[in-house]
PLY file of the C-alpha trace (Angstrom):
ply
format ascii 1.0
element vertex 480
property float x
property float y
property float z
element edge 479
property int vertex1
property int vertex2
end_header
118.50 75.11 44.94
120.13 75.20 48.41
117.80 74.71 51.41
117.42 77.61 53.77
119.47 77.07 56.84
117.25 76.41 59.92
118.50 75.63 63.37
116.89 75.28 66.77
117.39 75.62 70.59
115.10 73.07 72.12
115.42 73.27 76.03
113.18 71.35 78.46
111.34 73.66 81.06
112.50 71.60 83.98
114.74 74.56 85.13
116.14 77.98 83.89
118.66 78.79 81.39
122.17 77.31 82.10
125.52 78.49 80.72
125.79 75.41 78.66
122.34 75.95 77.23
123.08 79.45 76.64
126.13 78.70 74.56
124.10 76.21 72.61
121.49 78.73 71.72
123.99 81.39 71.06
126.08 79.17 68.45
122.95 78.04 66.76
121.80 81.74 66.64
125.03 83.13 65.05
125.10 80.21 62.62
121.64 80.94 61.45
122.33 84.86 61.23
125.60 84.16 59.60
123.69 82.32 56.72
120.50 84.36 56.54
118.52 81.38 58.15
116.10 80.83 60.93
116.54 80.28 64.52
113.92 78.37 66.19
113.10 78.20 69.81
111.27 74.76 70.48
110.13 73.45 73.98
110.68 69.66 74.99
108.25 69.48 77.71
107.58 65.74 77.84
109.26 65.26 81.18
106.10 66.44 82.78
106.83 65.66 86.20
110.04 67.68 86.29
108.70 70.79 84.54
109.03 74.00 86.50
106.43 76.50 86.57
107.83 79.47 84.67
110.63 77.44 83.24
109.68 78.20 79.56
109.19 81.93 80.18
112.49 82.19 81.82
114.33 80.59 79.35
112.86 82.66 76.60
113.14 85.85 78.57
116.97 85.18 79.26
117.77 84.40 75.65
116.22 87.73 74.52
117.91 89.68 77.41
121.17 88.37 75.89
120.15 89.56 72.51
119.40 86.04 71.33
116.21 86.67 69.39
114.30 83.66 68.08
112.77 84.04 64.74
110.11 81.30 65.67
109.01 80.24 69.23
105.61 79.38 70.97
105.09 83.10 71.19
106.00 83.61 67.73
104.77 80.79 65.71
105.00 79.92 62.12
101.64 78.21 61.17
103.62 75.73 58.80
105.70 74.39 61.72
103.20 74.85 64.86
103.01 73.64 67.67
106.21 74.47 69.24
105.76 72.39 72.40
106.11 68.53 72.51
103.18 68.03 74.61
101.04 69.85 72.01
102.09 67.38 69.33
101.51 63.89 70.76
99.02 63.01 67.89
101.79 63.53 65.60
104.13 61.32 67.34
101.55 58.54 67.72
100.95 58.80 63.89
104.75 58.19 62.76
105.19 55.58 65.77
102.31 53.56 63.99
103.85 53.92 60.54
106.93 52.43 61.83
104.88 49.53 63.30
103.07 49.09 60.12
106.14 48.82 58.15
107.90 46.51 60.41
110.37 48.97 61.88
108.92 49.05 65.30
106.93 46.89 67.60
104.85 46.94 70.78
106.63 45.55 73.87
104.78 44.35 76.98
107.67 43.48 79.41
107.32 44.61 82.86
110.07 46.47 84.77
110.67 43.40 86.71
111.14 41.20 83.71
113.31 43.70 82.02
115.47 43.62 85.14
115.58 39.98 85.49
116.79 39.97 81.74
119.55 42.43 82.43
120.92 40.64 85.49
120.88 37.30 83.29
122.92 39.33 80.68
125.32 40.31 83.41
125.85 36.92 84.89
126.91 35.90 81.41
129.55 38.46 81.25
127.74 41.07 79.22
128.74 44.40 80.37
126.44 46.53 78.30
123.04 44.52 78.29
120.43 45.19 75.73
116.61 44.25 75.23
116.53 40.58 74.59
113.60 41.19 71.87
111.38 39.03 73.93
108.27 40.83 72.52
109.42 41.05 68.90
107.45 38.38 67.25
104.54 38.19 69.69
101.10 36.95 68.37
97.89 38.77 68.68
96.58 36.34 71.12
99.55 36.85 73.42
99.26 40.62 73.12
95.65 40.37 74.07
96.33 38.27 77.04
98.87 40.86 78.36
96.37 43.65 77.75
93.72 41.76 79.83
96.22 41.61 82.54
96.35 45.44 82.49
99.76 45.80 80.88
100.10 48.95 78.65
102.82 48.56 75.94
105.68 50.79 75.01
106.96 50.82 71.50
110.40 49.80 70.78
112.39 50.65 67.33
113.75 47.59 65.65
117.31 48.34 65.27
119.24 46.99 62.20
121.89 44.30 63.34
125.43 44.48 62.35
125.36 48.09 60.92
127.66 50.89 61.48
126.25 54.28 61.57
128.79 56.93 60.45
128.18 60.81 59.83
130.38 64.02 59.34
130.41 66.06 62.67
130.98 69.75 62.02
133.09 69.87 64.86
134.71 66.46 65.20
135.00 65.21 61.62
133.94 61.57 60.93
132.30 59.58 63.92
131.08 56.00 63.76
128.97 53.89 65.93
128.04 50.06 65.91
124.22 49.38 65.97
125.03 46.27 68.05
125.98 48.22 70.82
122.60 50.03 70.80
119.66 47.51 71.10
116.08 47.99 70.36
115.18 51.20 72.18
111.72 52.75 73.26
110.45 55.25 71.13
106.79 55.61 72.81
106.47 55.09 76.45
103.53 53.22 77.84
101.80 56.31 78.94
101.84 57.50 75.17
104.54 60.06 75.41
107.48 59.94 73.05
111.03 59.57 74.31
113.54 62.12 73.44
115.46 60.43 70.53
112.12 59.76 68.56
110.46 63.07 69.29
113.35 65.10 68.32
113.72 63.55 64.83
109.99 64.01 63.90
110.35 67.68 65.07
113.53 68.37 63.34
112.17 66.90 60.18
108.70 68.37 60.11
110.30 71.78 61.18
112.82 71.54 58.38
116.01 71.89 60.68
119.02 71.75 58.43
121.83 71.73 61.08
121.92 70.48 64.70
124.44 72.31 66.84
124.48 70.82 70.49
126.46 69.65 73.43
128.88 66.56 73.28
126.52 64.70 75.76
124.05 64.27 72.92
126.89 62.65 70.63
125.74 59.04 71.65
122.29 59.89 70.74
123.04 60.59 67.05
123.07 57.11 65.87
119.69 56.21 67.10
118.25 59.39 65.49
120.03 58.51 62.21
118.45 55.20 62.29
114.86 56.71 62.57
115.78 59.04 59.70
116.90 56.08 57.77
113.61 54.06 58.16
111.45 57.08 57.27
113.64 57.90 54.11
114.34 61.37 55.52
117.15 63.58 54.87
119.45 63.61 57.90
120.57 67.14 59.26
124.26 68.14 59.63
125.30 67.45 63.29
127.78 69.39 65.22
128.70 68.51 68.80
130.28 71.31 71.02
132.72 70.49 73.57
132.06 70.28 77.29
132.53 73.30 79.54
134.81 72.56 82.43
135.58 74.34 85.73
139.17 75.60 86.69
140.11 72.22 87.93
139.40 70.65 84.51
136.17 68.84 85.68
133.11 68.90 83.54
130.84 71.98 85.02
128.20 70.58 87.19
125.02 72.19 88.20
125.92 71.20 91.73
129.08 73.14 91.56
128.45 75.88 93.79
131.73 77.81 93.03
130.34 79.16 89.82
127.26 81.03 89.22
125.51 78.90 86.41
122.28 80.36 85.54
121.56 83.56 83.54
118.96 84.65 86.18
121.74 84.91 88.76
123.84 86.98 86.35
120.80 89.41 85.72
120.24 89.75 89.53
123.83 90.45 90.30
124.31 93.10 87.50
126.20 91.61 84.83
125.47 93.20 81.45
124.11 91.13 78.68
126.54 92.10 76.27
129.33 90.88 78.39
127.80 87.45 79.00
127.21 87.38 75.25
130.72 88.16 74.50
132.06 85.84 77.23
129.86 82.90 76.20
131.05 83.33 72.56
134.48 82.52 73.41
133.56 79.37 75.30
134.56 76.89 72.63
135.06 79.14 69.45
138.21 81.24 68.64
137.96 84.33 66.59
140.51 84.77 63.63
141.92 87.97 64.92
143.95 89.26 68.12
140.90 90.80 70.33
138.25 89.60 72.82
135.57 92.09 72.92
132.92 91.83 70.23
129.48 93.38 69.53
126.73 91.01 68.74
126.37 92.43 65.39
130.42 91.78 64.82
129.73 88.23 66.29
127.14 87.70 63.51
129.52 88.62 60.75
132.62 86.80 61.88
131.26 83.61 63.34
132.52 80.71 61.57
131.78 77.11 62.88
135.15 75.85 61.67
136.76 77.72 64.31
134.68 75.88 67.01
137.03 73.68 69.46
136.98 70.20 69.89
138.60 70.57 73.29
136.95 71.29 76.37
136.35 74.91 77.32
137.26 76.36 80.72
134.78 78.56 82.41
136.96 81.26 83.92
134.99 83.53 86.42
137.78 86.05 86.73
137.76 86.52 83.00
133.89 87.09 82.89
134.43 89.67 85.61
137.16 91.42 83.80
134.88 91.45 80.61
131.91 92.81 82.41
134.06 95.42 83.96
134.89 96.67 80.40
131.25 96.84 79.30
130.37 98.76 82.76
133.14 101.43 82.05
131.99 102.04 78.48
128.51 102.95 79.80
127.35 106.66 79.31
126.25 108.59 82.45
122.51 108.08 81.64
123.14 104.08 80.76
125.02 103.77 84.03
122.48 105.52 86.15
119.83 103.09 84.89
121.92 100.14 85.49
123.37 101.16 88.81
120.04 102.38 90.41
118.60 98.91 91.46
121.61 98.42 93.70
121.82 101.94 95.14
118.18 101.52 96.35
119.66 98.30 98.50
121.43 101.06 100.43
119.75 104.52 100.10
116.24 105.90 99.64
116.25 106.92 95.93
113.32 109.48 96.81
115.85 111.71 98.75
118.38 112.14 96.20
118.52 113.74 92.68
119.63 111.71 89.71
122.70 113.77 90.02
123.62 112.92 93.29
122.83 109.10 92.55
125.17 109.29 89.67
127.95 110.65 91.75
127.50 107.77 94.25
127.65 105.42 91.54
130.43 106.85 89.82
132.54 106.71 92.99
133.24 103.04 92.27
132.33 102.72 88.47
136.11 101.88 87.82
136.25 99.47 90.70
133.28 97.37 90.40
133.03 94.22 88.08
129.42 93.79 88.59
126.62 96.05 89.81
125.78 94.21 93.18
129.37 94.85 94.25
128.60 98.56 94.86
126.03 97.66 97.50
129.05 96.63 100.10
131.25 99.35 98.98
128.60 102.01 99.66
126.95 100.39 102.68
129.80 101.80 105.35
128.83 105.31 104.15
125.23 104.97 105.09
125.34 102.19 107.82
128.08 103.33 110.06
129.81 100.74 112.08
133.19 100.91 113.60
135.22 97.99 113.35
137.40 96.99 116.44
140.94 95.70 116.12
144.30 96.36 117.46
145.31 98.42 114.34
142.26 100.53 114.38
142.66 101.11 117.98
146.33 102.27 117.60
145.24 104.98 115.07
142.47 106.29 117.07
144.91 106.45 120.19
147.61 108.19 118.28
148.70 111.74 120.04
147.79 113.66 116.91
144.44 111.98 116.14
142.32 114.36 118.37
144.07 117.36 117.01
143.27 116.29 113.38
139.89 115.64 113.99
139.42 119.01 115.76
141.02 120.76 113.15
138.79 119.29 110.14
135.57 119.76 112.33
136.49 123.62 112.76
137.76 124.09 109.17
134.83 122.04 107.57
132.35 124.25 109.21
133.34 127.36 107.40
133.93 125.81 103.74
131.64 127.41 101.18
130.88 124.20 99.36
131.93 120.46 99.04
133.35 120.50 95.53
136.50 118.53 94.98
138.90 121.30 94.63
137.53 122.94 97.93
137.88 119.72 99.90
141.56 118.93 98.57
142.42 122.54 99.78
140.72 121.66 103.26
142.99 118.53 103.68
145.98 120.63 102.82
145.15 123.19 105.57
144.37 120.36 108.13
147.77 118.91 107.16
149.61 122.27 107.48
148.04 123.26 110.82
148.30 119.83 112.51
151.80 119.11 110.98
150.53 115.52 109.95
150.33 113.63 106.58
149.64 110.17 105.10
147.88 107.81 107.32
148.06 109.85 110.62
146.10 112.36 108.64
143.64 110.55 106.51
143.12 107.23 108.66
141.36 108.97 111.66
139.01 110.83 109.50
138.04 107.82 107.31
137.59 105.86 110.50
135.37 108.33 112.10
133.32 108.64 108.69
133.01 105.17 107.68
134.32 102.98 110.26
136.50 101.18 107.85
140.30 101.88 107.22
139.77 101.30 103.33
137.36 102.48 100.85
136.58 105.32 98.41
138.41 108.76 98.18
137.63 110.87 101.44
136.88 113.85 99.13
134.08 111.70 97.67
132.68 110.45 100.87
132.33 113.81 102.28
130.50 115.04 99.16
128.06 112.04 99.40
127.50 112.40 103.28
127.12 116.03 103.07
128.40 118.57 105.81
125.97 117.93 108.34
126.22 114.33 108.32
130.04 114.38 108.30
130.22 116.92 111.32
127.91 114.68 113.06
130.07 111.81 112.85
133.09 113.60 113.59
131.41 114.69 116.87
130.58 111.11 117.94
0 1
1 2
2 3
3 4
4 5
5 6
6 7
7 8
8 9
9 10
10 11
11 12
12 13
13 14
14 15
15 16
16 17
17 18
18 19
19 20
20 21
21 22
22 23
23 24
24 25
25 26
26 27
27 28
28 29
29 30
30 31
31 32
32 33
33 34
34 35
35 36
36 37
37 38
38 39
39 40
40 41
41 42
42 43
43 44
44 45
45 46
46 47
47 48
48 49
49 50
50 51
51 52
52 53
53 54
54 55
55 56
56 57
57 58
58 59
59 60
60 61
61 62
62 63
63 64
64 65
65 66
66 67
67 68
68 69
69 70
70 71
71 72
72 73
73 74
74 75
75 76
76 77
77 78
78 79
79 80
80 81
81 82
82 83
83 84
84 85
85 86
86 87
87 88
88 89
89 90
90 91
91 92
92 93
93 94
94 95
95 96
96 97
97 98
98 99
99 100
100 101
101 102
102 103
103 104
104 105
105 106
106 107
107 108
108 109
109 110
110 111
111 112
112 113
113 114
114 115
115 116
116 117
117 118
118 119
119 120
120 121
121 122
122 123
123 124
124 125
125 126
126 127
127 128
128 129
129 130
130 131
131 132
132 133
133 134
134 135
135 136
136 137
137 138
138 139
139 140
140 141
141 142
142 143
143 144
144 145
145 146
146 147
147 148
148 149
149 150
150 151
151 152
152 153
153 154
154 155
155 156
156 157
157 158
158 159
159 160
160 161
161 162
162 163
163 164
164 165
165 166
166 167
167 168
168 169
169 170
170 171
171 172
172 173
173 174
174 175
175 176
176 177
177 178
178 179
179 180
180 181
181 182
182 183
183 184
184 185
185 186
186 187
187 188
188 189
189 190
190 191
191 192
192 193
193 194
194 195
195 196
196 197
197 198
198 199
199 200
200 201
201 202
202 203
203 204
204 205
205 206
206 207
207 208
208 209
209 210
210 211
211 212
212 213
213 214
214 215
215 216
216 217
217 218
218 219
219 220
220 221
221 222
222 223
223 224
224 225
225 226
226 227
227 228
228 229
229 230
230 231
231 232
232 233
233 234
234 235
235 236
236 237
237 238
238 239
239 240
240 241
241 242
242 243
243 244
244 245
245 246
246 247
247 248
248 249
249 250
250 251
251 252
252 253
253 254
254 255
255 256
256 257
257 258
258 259
259 260
260 261
261 262
262 263
263 264
264 265
265 266
266 267
267 268
268 269
269 270
270 271
271 272
272 273
273 274
274 275
275 276
276 277
277 278
278 279
279 280
280 281
281 282
282 283
283 284
284 285
285 286
286 287
287 288
288 289
289 290
290 291
291 292
292 293
293 294
294 295
295 296
296 297
297 298
298 299
299 300
300 301
301 302
302 303
303 304
304 305
305 306
306 307
307 308
308 309
309 310
310 311
311 312
312 313
313 314
314 315
315 316
316 317
317 318
318 319
319 320
320 321
321 322
322 323
323 324
324 325
325 326
326 327
327 328
328 329
329 330
330 331
331 332
332 333
333 334
334 335
335 336
336 337
337 338
338 339
339 340
340 341
341 342
342 343
343 344
344 345
345 346
346 347
347 348
348 349
349 350
350 351
351 352
352 353
353 354
354 355
355 356
356 357
357 358
358 359
359 360
360 361
361 362
362 363
363 364
364 365
365 366
366 367
367 368
368 369
369 370
370 371
371 372
372 373
373 374
374 375
375 376
376 377
377 378
378 379
379 380
380 381
381 382
382 383
383 384
384 385
385 386
386 387
387 388
388 389
389 390
390 391
391 392
392 393
393 394
394 395
395 396
396 397
397 398
398 399
399 400
400 401
401 402
402 403
403 404
404 405
405 406
406 407
407 408
408 409
409 410
410 411
411 412
412 413
413 414
414 415
415 416
416 417
417 418
418 419
419 420
420 421
421 422
422 423
423 424
424 425
425 426
426 427
427 428
428 429
429 430
430 431
431 432
432 433
433 434
434 435
435 436
436 437
437 438
438 439
439 440
440 441
441 442
442 443
443 444
444 445
445 446
446 447
447 448
448 449
449 450
450 451
451 452
452 453
453 454
454 455
455 456
456 457
457 458
458 459
459 460
460 461
461 462
462 463
463 464
464 465
465 466
466 467
467 468
468 469
469 470
470 471
471 472
472 473
473 474
474 475
475 476
476 477
477 478
478 479
């Protein structure tokens, strides 16, 4: 009988949901759904000092915003696998660490940091470029341990790594990968403060939670032989590993959280008005290629077509322009009702929503619906209409000082006072009448009016601007 597919996304709550983390979660989620399996959200919170308040809730909320819904999580536990936070599982790790000691696979290490530093320096002096632990504590006698304990030393626990062993595994993305154990050395599985290290805890958790496949970033590739060694000592089945390529910026360099040229956290995209469906779609194509000539996919379509064999082993470039293009496609597909809900928070940064009907707010939003690539862009596009400020430069002065400008402004004021409404056809005819009476056209006609109404030389259609401002406000600005 084939085991039920179970995968997990296990972030540490030391920050918020990053692009790389979102992609790991997405690919695991799609793999689970493709195989009618389970997607588990687990928290690796053992780095207590770096944990951020609200980090766990933010990660989970942003995942669900993207449409990546865990089947199990701390908020939705399965009693068979609980708890889902590592700091609530410490007794479990201690039990298995003791088992390894009892069976000769691990041992207590009482070496101080100063002694470990001295050992490393000594190895460097002998020309060893990758120093390892020298097994000083491997064969300590009980009286020696007691002496250290009386000195106040608290031991860590090290795994006794098998010597001269090659560990190989078949990576879902990279094919066969091999490591030599001699390059690893005896590593710490439990720190002296009683908290497990990542490579030990993750094996215990994955085994007890029956994780069958581990899809993660390639930065974890070097951790895999350590973890396989633990599986081997316990006699447990090793899950199938797959290590996703790194994400690089447009210069081909690995995406760094310190790279301020790219927004990297889901919370930032949410605040700016990117749609979750667009982010989902964009991340889907970071390291995975569909077997068809299109780029826009719904979540349900992705669940059906996702094939891990089409995941790339080459770096994936984060293209902000492509993300903006993709988000714009999704914005334009929104219905009027959906778009109004989407755009209202950004309109509120410019206007008092209570003063306008939903119909009027939708009209404002629709002025720029075909232009914006994310919601917050509409703030700067609308602001000139409601926060008038005349720019000053030679080109603007030249237009305002044209001989025809006073005549154009006087004419549109006179004609505008008598129009029956501000509908598009009415206003278009108004401009035709102004052009005819003043014998002007093009920028000589429109630019002086635009400058008087918005203070800027470019922007939305004048017909729409007049409609939004209303007759009273337009006449007031023309009279200034």
